[in-house]
Backbone as a chain_set.jsonl record, in Angstrom:
{"seq": "XXXXXXXXXXXXXXXXXXXXXXXXXXXXXXXXXXXXXXXXXXXXXXXXXXXXXXXXXXXXXXXXXXXXXXXXXXXXXXXXXXXXXXXXXXXXXXXXXXXXXXXXXXXXXXXXXXXXXXXXXXXXXXXXXXXXXXXXXXXXXXXXXXXXXXXXXXXXXXXXXXXXXXXXXXXXXXXXXX", "coords": {"N": [[62.459, 96.485, 90.339], [63.935, 94.971, 92.485], [65.294, 93.501, 90.601], [67.002, 94.817, 88.747], [68.411, 95.699, 90.916], [69.526, 93.369, 91.479], [70.863, 92.447, 89.099], [72.635, 95.02, 88.676], [74.669, 93.34, 91.143], [75.525, 91.095, 89.867], [77.372, 92.383, 87.965], [78.997, 93.605, 89.287], [80.364, 91.505, 90.388], [81.921, 90.362, 87.915], [83.333, 92.0, 87.43], [82.815, 93.582, 85.606], [82.427, 97.367, 84.585], [80.394, 99.959, 85.857], [78.289, 102.093, 84.058], [78.614, 105.269, 83.563], [77.54, 108.632, 83.829], [77.41, 111.578, 81.764], [78.07, 114.833, 82.839], [77.415, 118.149, 82.699], [79.779, 119.645, 82.279], [81.24, 117.726, 81.215], [80.154, 116.978, 78.589], [80.36, 119.191, 77.342], [83.335, 119.277, 76.539], [83.512, 117.334, 75.222], [81.879, 117.678, 72.991], [83.392, 119.661, 71.887], [85.958, 118.325, 71.31], [87.275, 117.312, 72.85], [89.238, 114.868, 74.574], [88.322, 112.755, 77.259], [87.675, 110.691, 80.56], [84.335, 110.158, 81.861], [84.018, 110.068, 85.149], [82.888, 108.224, 88.389], [80.803, 110.908, 89.862], [82.149, 112.702, 93.261], [81.396, 112.237, 96.552], [80.354, 114.708, 97.212], [78.871, 115.274, 94.784], [80.238, 116.244, 92.927], [81.065, 117.088, 89.709], [83.949, 114.001, 88.156], [86.501, 114.207, 86.235], [88.695, 111.917, 84.472], [91.617, 112.809, 82.831], [94.547, 112.508, 80.22], [97.604, 112.729, 80.683], [99.339, 113.892, 78.604], [97.809, 115.505, 77.554], [96.82, 117.459, 79.665], [97.329, 120.349, 79.809], [95.554, 121.525, 77.307], [92.956, 120.531, 77.737], [92.676, 121.634, 80.329], [93.051, 124.415, 79.655], [91.427, 124.611, 77.828], [89.654, 125.202, 80.099], [90.275, 126.671, 81.964], [88.936, 128.95, 80.31], [86.798, 128.663, 79.876], [85.777, 129.317, 81.531], [86.413, 128.625, 84.446], [87.9, 129.591, 86.541], [89.257, 129.316, 88.583], [91.468, 127.47, 91.206], [90.853, 126.1, 93.009], [92.093, 123.422, 94.97], [95.302, 121.107, 94.392], [96.208, 118.282, 94.152], [97.58, 114.969, 95.504], [98.019, 111.388, 95.31], [98.662, 107.678, 96.672], [97.37, 104.9, 94.267], [98.063, 102.696, 95.738], [101.12, 100.134, 96.42], [103.045, 99.765, 93.55], [100.834, 100.368, 92.473], [99.516, 103.181, 90.579], [100.41, 106.803, 90.579], [98.824, 109.573, 91.773], [97.642, 112.712, 89.79], [95.782, 115.782, 91.456], [93.381, 118.268, 90.621], [91.004, 120.509, 91.595], [88.268, 122.533, 90.598], [86.79, 125.659, 90.08], [84.339, 127.599, 88.817], [84.051, 130.522, 89.315], [81.887, 133.688, 89.758], [79.32, 136.579, 90.327], [77.296, 135.944, 90.04], [75.956, 133.674, 90.332], [75.125, 131.537, 92.619], [75.338, 128.643, 93.85], [78.383, 127.854, 93.056], [80.044, 126.57, 90.25], [81.319, 122.956, 89.797], [84.244, 121.453, 89.099], [86.283, 117.703, 89.291], [89.748, 117.398, 87.856], [91.239, 114.077, 86.929], [94.801, 113.345, 86.89], [96.347, 109.997, 86.111], [99.567, 108.421, 86.666], [102.161, 107.166, 85.698], [104.016, 105.249, 87.65], [106.967, 105.224, 87.567], [107.266, 106.705, 85.849], [106.498, 109.237, 87.015], [105.489, 112.303, 85.451], [104.267, 114.919, 84.75], [102.611, 117.779, 82.876], [103.238, 121.893, 84.378], [100.339, 123.395, 85.869], [100.551, 125.711, 86.667], [100.71, 127.772, 85.145], [98.942, 129.162, 84.219], [96.901, 128.785, 86.045], [97.86, 130.078, 89.022], [97.691, 129.715, 91.431], [98.661, 127.174, 91.793], [100.909, 126.98, 92.556], [102.48, 126.742, 95.222], [101.48, 123.838, 95.809], [101.813, 122.122, 93.714], [104.477, 121.671, 94.25], [104.675, 120.279, 96.962], [103.716, 118.312, 96.137], [104.603, 117.384, 94.511], [107.145, 117.044, 96.261], [107.029, 114.996, 98.156], [105.352, 112.509, 96.613], [106.61, 112.511, 94.991], [106.429, 113.469, 91.799], [106.832, 115.342, 88.733], [106.493, 118.185, 88.285], [106.73, 119.052, 84.815], [107.748, 122.241, 83.627], [107.402, 124.1, 85.832], [107.982, 126.847, 87.714], [109.466, 126.763, 90.279], [110.322, 124.227, 90.988], [111.227, 122.391, 93.87], [111.711, 120.592, 96.754], [109.707, 121.604, 99.538], [108.502, 120.868, 101.988], [109.873, 118.737, 102.848], [113.81, 118.442, 103.602], [115.882, 119.346, 101.371], [117.987, 117.647, 100.422], [116.868, 115.165, 100.836], [116.183, 111.342, 100.738], [113.996, 109.819, 98.78], [110.155, 110.112, 98.92], [107.885, 110.434, 101.082], [105.137, 110.227, 101.169], [104.499, 108.492, 99.472], [102.948, 105.015, 99.993], [105.022, 102.737, 99.638], [107.128, 103.915, 101.103], [109.491, 103.074, 102.771], [110.48, 104.334, 105.749], [113.543, 105.905, 107.211], [116.168, 104.283, 109.854], [117.124, 106.032, 111.16], [117.562, 109.651, 111.801], [119.288, 112.058, 110.814], [120.583, 114.221, 112.904], [121.541, 118.023, 111.963], [124.082, 119.756, 113.133], [122.682, 120.832, 115.452], [124.064, 121.909, 117.922]], "CA": [[63.359, 96.475, 90.926], [65.058, 93.959, 92.571], [65.696, 92.841, 89.622], [67.777, 95.693, 88.666], [69.964, 95.044, 92.153], [70.946, 91.738, 91.399], [72.024, 92.656, 87.834], [73.816, 95.625, 89.035], [75.151, 92.887, 91.545], [76.025, 90.4, 89.332], [77.806, 92.88, 87.214], [80.38, 94.024, 90.384], [80.336, 90.347, 90.837], [82.455, 90.077, 87.155], [84.211, 93.008, 87.643], [82.012, 95.253, 84.663], [82.569, 98.362, 85.316], [80.002, 100.709, 86.178], [78.256, 103.262, 83.209], [79.069, 107.206, 84.27], [76.902, 109.031, 82.978], [78.244, 112.541, 81.362], [77.867, 115.819, 83.587], [77.435, 119.12, 81.743], [80.896, 120.037, 81.739], [82.014, 116.744, 80.348], [79.655, 117.137, 77.414], [80.782, 120.268, 76.944], [84.509, 119.155, 76.753], [83.219, 116.108, 74.018], [81.432, 118.592, 71.738], [84.286, 120.093, 71.036], [86.942, 117.307, 70.854], [88.478, 117.497, 74.415], [88.897, 113.298, 74.441], [88.561, 112.268, 78.339], [86.992, 109.684, 80.806], [83.969, 110.379, 83.222], [84.462, 109.447, 86.419], [81.841, 108.725, 89.301], [80.64, 112.027, 90.952], [82.104, 112.275, 94.573], [80.951, 112.838, 97.446], [79.505, 116.042, 97.238], [78.171, 115.068, 93.417], [80.924, 117.153, 92.582], [82.166, 116.145, 88.114], [85.146, 113.501, 88.174], [87.145, 113.749, 85.023], [90.273, 111.274, 84.194], [92.343, 112.499, 81.411], [95.493, 111.884, 80.166], [98.548, 114.016, 80.806], [100.042, 114.577, 77.137], [96.58, 116.183, 76.962], [96.847, 117.742, 80.666], [97.7, 121.59, 79.29], [95.071, 121.625, 76.413], [92.127, 120.414, 78.853], [92.912, 123.001, 81.389], [93.251, 126.212, 79.114], [90.001, 125.132, 77.786], [87.98, 124.853, 81.251], [89.908, 128.322, 82.11], [88.243, 129.762, 78.986], [84.997, 128.56, 80.121], [85.515, 129.996, 83.597], [86.964, 127.615, 85.4], [88.848, 130.367, 86.771], [90.122, 129.533, 90.298], [91.712, 126.668, 91.633], [90.795, 125.98, 95.148], [93.107, 122.52, 95.104], [95.978, 120.506, 93.297], [97.089, 117.313, 95.339], [98.175, 113.837, 94.859], [97.765, 110.664, 96.235], [98.859, 107.05, 95.36], [96.906, 104.153, 94.988], [99.1, 101.829, 96.706], [101.916, 99.555, 96.09], [103.118, 98.893, 92.44], [100.101, 100.99, 91.38], [99.656, 104.672, 89.755], [100.452, 108.011, 91.226], [97.112, 110.662, 90.728], [97.471, 113.867, 90.431], [93.859, 115.484, 91.06], [93.513, 118.969, 90.701], [89.366, 121.059, 92.036], [88.799, 123.725, 89.723], [85.738, 125.848, 90.73], [83.936, 128.265, 88.009], [83.726, 131.68, 89.927], [81.096, 134.828, 89.589], [79.302, 137.143, 90.724], [75.6, 135.563, 90.076], [75.806, 131.957, 90.851], [74.396, 130.81, 94.383], [76.508, 127.593, 93.696], [79.358, 127.205, 91.695], [80.371, 125.098, 89.12], [82.807, 121.879, 90.517], [84.611, 119.844, 88.74], [87.21, 117.692, 89.369], [90.445, 116.43, 87.521], [92.15, 113.169, 87.379], [95.753, 112.253, 86.113], [97.17, 108.766, 86.48], [100.83, 108.452, 86.23], [102.643, 105.346, 85.778], [105.192, 104.812, 89.365], [108.215, 104.699, 87.037], [107.591, 108.287, 85.257], [104.976, 110.548, 87.229], [105.595, 113.444, 85.076], [102.981, 115.774, 83.75], [102.731, 119.603, 82.83], [102.105, 122.211, 85.083], [98.997, 124.485, 85.396], [101.165, 126.696, 86.928], [101.22, 129.302, 83.753], [97.371, 129.383, 84.017], [96.474, 129.171, 87.604], [99.438, 130.687, 90.224], [97.523, 128.746, 92.847], [99.57, 125.474, 91.555], [102.29, 126.943, 92.598], [103.666, 125.16, 96.002], [100.944, 122.411, 95.701], [102.055, 121.119, 92.86], [105.488, 121.546, 94.93], [104.542, 119.502, 97.535], [102.992, 117.045, 95.922], [106.51, 116.885, 94.299], [107.814, 116.993, 97.432], [105.666, 114.293, 99.181], [105.248, 111.816, 95.998], [107.776, 113.22, 93.587], [105.356, 113.72, 90.548], [107.403, 115.569, 88.509], [105.745, 119.396, 87.21], [107.09, 119.583, 83.928], [107.527, 123.7, 83.25], [107.856, 125.006, 87.168], [109.268, 128.21, 87.291], [111.285, 126.509, 91.107], [110.132, 122.252, 91.18], [111.756, 121.833, 94.811], [111.319, 120.615, 97.667], [108.91, 122.267, 100.673], [108.502, 120.524, 103.773], [111.421, 117.702, 104.179], [115.121, 119.01, 103.597], [116.411, 118.953, 100.056], [118.656, 116.048, 100.411], [115.947, 113.7, 101.366], [115.976, 110.166, 99.717], [112.573, 109.093, 99.084], [108.787, 110.659, 98.955], [107.395, 109.721, 102.515], [103.697, 110.142, 101.357], [104.574, 106.883, 98.934], [102.431, 104.015, 100.167], [106.065, 101.785, 99.398], [108.211, 104.093, 101.429], [110.084, 103.284, 103.936], [111.166, 105.457, 106.892], [114.903, 105.383, 107.721], [116.012, 104.091, 111.203], [117.491, 107.635, 112.361], [117.348, 110.557, 111.412], [120.963, 112.395, 111.305], [120.448, 116.12, 113.432], [122.687, 118.123, 111.323], [124.2, 121.81, 113.161], [122.658, 120.788, 116.498], [123.969, 123.332, 118.547]], "C": [[64.314, 95.621, 92.293], [65.412, 93.375, 91.883], [67.279, 93.304, 89.184], [69.25, 95.437, 89.633], [70.979, 93.848, 92.151], [71.604, 91.802, 90.09], [73.15, 93.625, 88.3], [75.017, 94.848, 90.06], [76.179, 92.029, 90.818], [77.424, 91.196, 88.254], [79.002, 93.066, 87.712], [81.118, 92.732, 90.125], [81.803, 90.269, 89.737], [83.179, 91.507, 86.954], [83.539, 94.191, 86.07], [81.772, 96.631, 85.254], [81.586, 99.558, 84.621], [79.241, 102.186, 84.464], [78.009, 104.574, 83.838], [78.026, 107.845, 83.37], [77.478, 110.509, 82.866], [77.585, 113.497, 81.793], [78.003, 116.852, 82.558], [79.003, 119.541, 81.265], [81.691, 118.901, 80.8], [81.401, 116.546, 79.298], [79.53, 118.343, 77.177], [81.979, 120.452, 76.068], [84.725, 118.035, 75.372], [82.538, 116.855, 73.406], [82.541, 119.726, 71.275], [86.076, 119.888, 71.092], [87.956, 117.363, 72.022], [88.441, 115.731, 74.412], [89.237, 113.379, 76.573], [87.141, 111.146, 79.328], [85.633, 110.102, 82.007], [83.927, 109.743, 84.148], [82.941, 109.257, 87.129], [81.634, 109.798, 90.067], [81.616, 111.172, 92.234], [80.896, 112.719, 95.712], [79.466, 113.534, 97.548], [78.828, 116.059, 95.784], [78.984, 115.581, 92.796], [82.077, 116.454, 90.93], [83.11, 115.13, 88.74], [85.334, 113.685, 86.718], [88.693, 113.172, 85.043], [90.423, 112.249, 83.058], [94.075, 112.295, 81.339], [96.534, 112.847, 80.237], [99.187, 114.214, 79.563], [98.312, 115.147, 76.979], [95.632, 117.658, 78.219], [96.177, 119.548, 80.228], [96.273, 121.678, 78.533], [93.578, 121.543, 77.041], [91.971, 122.13, 79.289], [92.639, 124.346, 80.949], [92.347, 126.29, 78.054], [89.017, 124.973, 79.292], [88.311, 125.972, 81.319], [89.457, 128.855, 81.42], [86.403, 129.979, 79.418], [84.58, 128.777, 81.169], [86.215, 129.649, 84.402], [88.021, 128.99, 85.999], [89.868, 130.6, 88.329], [90.6, 127.95, 90.266], [92.361, 126.542, 92.853], [91.634, 124.74, 95.631], [93.511, 121.368, 94.31], [96.308, 119.881, 94.38], [97.05, 115.697, 94.797], [97.945, 112.771, 95.83], [97.865, 109.399, 95.52], [98.105, 105.617, 95.67], [97.67, 102.873, 95.285], [100.277, 100.926, 95.853], [102.244, 99.392, 94.883], [101.914, 99.62, 91.335], [100.498, 102.43, 91.006], [99.887, 105.874, 90.917], [99.503, 109.039, 90.477], [97.814, 111.722, 91.261], [95.957, 114.863, 90.591], [94.09, 117.305, 91.083], [91.292, 119.408, 90.413], [89.664, 122.279, 91.398], [86.659, 124.76, 89.981], [85.281, 127.565, 89.673], [83.038, 129.606, 89.175], [82.469, 132.828, 89.309], [80.305, 135.416, 90.1], [76.973, 136.653, 91.296], [75.366, 134.237, 90.046], [75.641, 131.72, 92.661], [75.398, 129.935, 94.663], [77.498, 127.337, 92.615], [79.907, 126.291, 91.184], [81.597, 124.733, 89.042], [83.005, 121.088, 89.558], [86.297, 119.546, 88.424], [88.159, 116.88, 88.584], [91.479, 115.755, 88.013], [93.559, 112.744, 86.696], [96.119, 111.677, 86.777], [98.056, 108.582, 85.693], [100.924, 107.537, 86.782], [103.808, 105.961, 87.165], [106.362, 105.259, 88.671], [108.683, 105.984, 86.198], [106.566, 108.677, 86.209], [105.858, 111.698, 86.739], [104.544, 114.108, 84.168], [103.108, 116.962, 84.049], [102.569, 120.197, 84.107], [101.06, 123.036, 84.446], [99.795, 125.487, 85.71], [100.896, 128.254, 86.271], [99.591, 129.193, 83.726], [96.641, 129.711, 85.257], [97.493, 129.102, 88.691], [98.755, 129.712, 91.29], [98.48, 127.222, 92.772], [101.092, 125.959, 92.016], [102.823, 125.929, 93.952], [102.037, 124.03, 96.242], [101.296, 121.545, 94.775], [103.64, 121.074, 93.772], [105.602, 120.676, 96.337], [103.813, 118.47, 97.621], [104.319, 116.345, 95.448], [107.354, 116.504, 95.763], [107.264, 115.095, 98.065], [105.324, 112.729, 98.735], [105.717, 111.57, 94.946], [107.275, 113.276, 92.194], [106.077, 115.177, 90.292], [106.624, 116.632, 87.96], [105.982, 119.395, 86.008], [107.208, 121.375, 83.691], [107.51, 124.872, 84.548], [108.881, 125.368, 87.218], [109.97, 127.556, 88.496], [110.086, 125.189, 91.473], [111.212, 122.137, 92.45], [111.104, 121.652, 96.033], [110.771, 121.687, 99.047], [109.139, 121.864, 101.848], [109.72, 119.376, 104.049], [113.148, 118.87, 103.88], [115.243, 118.465, 102.146], [117.371, 117.708, 99.984], [118.011, 114.649, 101.136], [115.624, 113.032, 100.809], [114.812, 109.657, 100.056], [111.522, 110.051, 98.865], [108.184, 109.475, 100.048], [106.238, 109.746, 102.118], [103.686, 108.742, 100.609], [103.862, 105.97, 99.549], [103.626, 103.018, 100.391], [106.738, 102.225, 100.12], [108.623, 103.524, 102.447], [111.014, 104.406, 104.326], [112.923, 104.445, 107.306], [115.036, 105.488, 109.114], [116.269, 104.709, 112.276], [117.592, 108.26, 111.601], [119.037, 111.437, 112.297], [120.396, 114.289, 112.133], [122.148, 117.016, 112.858], [123.342, 119.55, 112.055], [123.031, 121.596, 114.301], [121.692, 121.94, 117.794], [125.043, 124.493, 118.389]], "O": [[65.361, 96.038, 92.788], [66.043, 92.406, 92.306], [68.319, 92.646, 89.207], [70.423, 95.168, 89.375], [72.12, 93.501, 92.456], [72.721, 91.318, 89.905], [74.331, 93.281, 88.353], [76.147, 95.337, 90.052], [77.391, 92.117, 91.012], [78.355, 90.486, 87.873], [80.022, 92.854, 87.056], [82.28, 92.737, 89.719], [82.862, 90.133, 90.348], [83.495, 91.744, 85.788], [83.913, 95.325, 85.772], [81.053, 96.903, 86.215], [81.7, 100.031, 83.49], [80.009, 103.064, 84.071], [77.096, 104.74, 84.647], [77.803, 107.45, 82.225], [78.097, 110.837, 83.878], [76.413, 113.491, 81.418], [78.65, 116.571, 81.549], [79.33, 119.718, 80.092], [82.517, 119.133, 79.916], [82.041, 115.726, 78.64], [78.435, 118.681, 76.726], [82.034, 121.281, 75.16], [85.748, 117.919, 74.697], [82.674, 116.093, 72.449], [82.373, 120.518, 70.347], [87.016, 120.678, 70.995], [89.184, 117.443, 71.987], [87.302, 115.324, 74.183], [90.204, 113.961, 77.065], [86.012, 110.919, 78.894], [86.059, 110.368, 83.131], [83.755, 108.541, 83.946], [81.958, 109.866, 86.706], [82.287, 109.787, 91.11], [81.849, 109.972, 92.377], [79.848, 113.356, 95.599], [78.292, 113.243, 97.775], [78.121, 117.055, 95.629], [78.628, 115.527, 91.619], [83.124, 115.808, 90.893], [83.194, 115.271, 89.96], [84.42, 113.36, 85.96], [89.664, 113.778, 85.496], [89.443, 112.512, 82.361], [94.739, 111.969, 82.323], [96.241, 113.942, 79.758], [99.847, 115.238, 79.74], [97.833, 114.97, 75.859], [94.648, 118.375, 78.032], [95.003, 119.91, 80.301], [95.489, 122.029, 79.415], [92.915, 122.563, 76.85], [91.484, 123.177, 78.864], [92.133, 125.238, 81.629], [92.179, 127.301, 77.373], [87.829, 124.656, 79.341], [87.463, 126.804, 80.996], [89.398, 129.964, 81.952], [85.462, 130.768, 79.344], [83.495, 128.59, 81.718], [86.714, 130.457, 85.185], [89.128, 128.983, 85.462], [90.636, 131.414, 88.84], [90.157, 127.22, 89.38], [93.438, 126.688, 93.432], [91.993, 124.877, 96.801], [92.718, 120.676, 93.673], [96.646, 120.443, 95.422], [96.499, 115.37, 93.746], [97.706, 113.033, 97.009], [97.521, 109.315, 94.341], [98.078, 105.122, 96.796], [97.449, 102.014, 94.432], [100.298, 101.057, 94.629], [101.563, 98.405, 94.609], [101.88, 99.587, 90.105], [101.661, 102.822, 91.111], [99.49, 105.713, 92.072], [99.367, 109.306, 89.283], [98.352, 111.898, 92.354], [95.053, 114.612, 89.794], [95.128, 117.636, 91.655], [90.525, 118.929, 89.577], [90.696, 122.948, 91.447], [85.582, 124.164, 89.978], [85.954, 128.571, 89.897], [81.894, 129.596, 89.631], [82.207, 132.598, 88.129], [80.13, 134.661, 91.057], [76.091, 136.873, 92.126], [74.288, 133.847, 89.598], [76.414, 131.906, 93.601], [76.264, 130.183, 95.502], [77.359, 126.729, 91.553], [80.227, 125.231, 91.723], [82.595, 125.322, 88.627], [82.252, 120.206, 89.148], [87.167, 120.221, 87.873], [87.811, 115.711, 88.414], [92.309, 116.076, 88.864], [93.496, 111.784, 85.928], [96.393, 112.041, 87.92], [97.935, 108.52, 84.47], [100.375, 107.018, 87.753], [104.18, 107.122, 87.331], [106.998, 105.93, 89.484], [109.831, 106.32, 85.904], [105.499, 108.148, 85.898], [106.82, 112.078, 87.406], [104.154, 113.753, 83.056], [103.559, 117.384, 85.114], [101.992, 119.574, 84.997], [100.833, 123.331, 83.272], [99.764, 126.373, 84.856], [100.893, 129.389, 86.746], [99.255, 129.138, 82.544], [95.931, 130.698, 85.448], [97.873, 128.028, 89.158], [99.479, 128.96, 91.943], [98.807, 126.467, 93.688], [102.152, 125.364, 91.821], [103.351, 124.82, 93.874], [101.984, 123.566, 97.381], [101.148, 120.331, 94.912], [103.873, 119.874, 93.911], [106.74, 120.44, 96.741], [103.362, 117.845, 98.581], [104.881, 115.299, 95.775], [108.121, 115.558, 95.94], [108.194, 114.291, 98.007], [105.09, 111.831, 99.544], [105.439, 110.711, 94.109], [108.169, 113.012, 91.39], [106.07, 116.061, 91.148], [105.909, 116.236, 87.039], [105.034, 120.078, 85.623], [106.026, 121.675, 83.525], [107.574, 126.094, 84.41], [110.029, 124.966, 87.03], [111.182, 127.522, 88.284], [109.11, 125.377, 92.197], [112.288, 121.713, 92.027], [110.144, 122.327, 96.408], [111.572, 122.525, 99.461], [109.878, 122.409, 102.667], [110.319, 119.179, 105.106], [113.157, 120.081, 104.105], [114.803, 117.373, 101.786], [117.092, 116.818, 99.18], [118.447, 113.636, 101.683], [114.716, 113.375, 100.051], [114.486, 109.175, 101.14], [112.028, 111.122, 98.531], [108.062, 108.253, 99.959], [105.705, 108.973, 102.915], [102.942, 107.865, 101.047], [104.687, 106.009, 100.462], [103.423, 102.301, 101.371], [107.541, 101.344, 100.429], [107.728, 103.506, 103.291], [111.849, 105.083, 103.727], [113.286, 103.288, 107.518], [114.422, 106.339, 109.758], [116.06, 104.531, 113.476], [117.744, 107.788, 110.475], [119.567, 111.46, 113.408], [119.898, 115.244, 111.537], [123.317, 116.783, 113.166], [123.044, 120.564, 111.425], [122.145, 122.409, 114.038], [120.616, 122.363, 118.219], [124.858, 125.583, 118.932]]}, "num_chains": 1, "name": "protein.A"}
């Protein structure tokens, strides 16, 4: 046991990637020809899959057909200045017979210079306002979204407030305050 821990520590120091065992959903997708990368499970044990943006729609459609009928959350985050932006999707397979429904999380890494990804609105309508919020705060463009516009900031706001390289303006102009 101690020897295994030393080897894992040495691998981490060398920058070797950790081997992640494919979960149930990942195995099903691989059997059906959907290329992806399995990432480490999250703190709750939910399977996390990395998907290329050009394959997101066929991937999401396959998961919907497989029974993932509920988009619990669509969100985004910034990996850091100069790094990628990430659009995440937490999917649940709801059924009457399951004590604990199957869950999976998708992550699509997008280059900061071209943060475009297809909208999943046409698969899960719950993506509507969530994709708009990710657009408003991070500048990720969800192509095919029926009403992609700012939802929290003013329409004329410059920049994306939740990006880690965002510089806040020195002042805020109040128009028509009286």
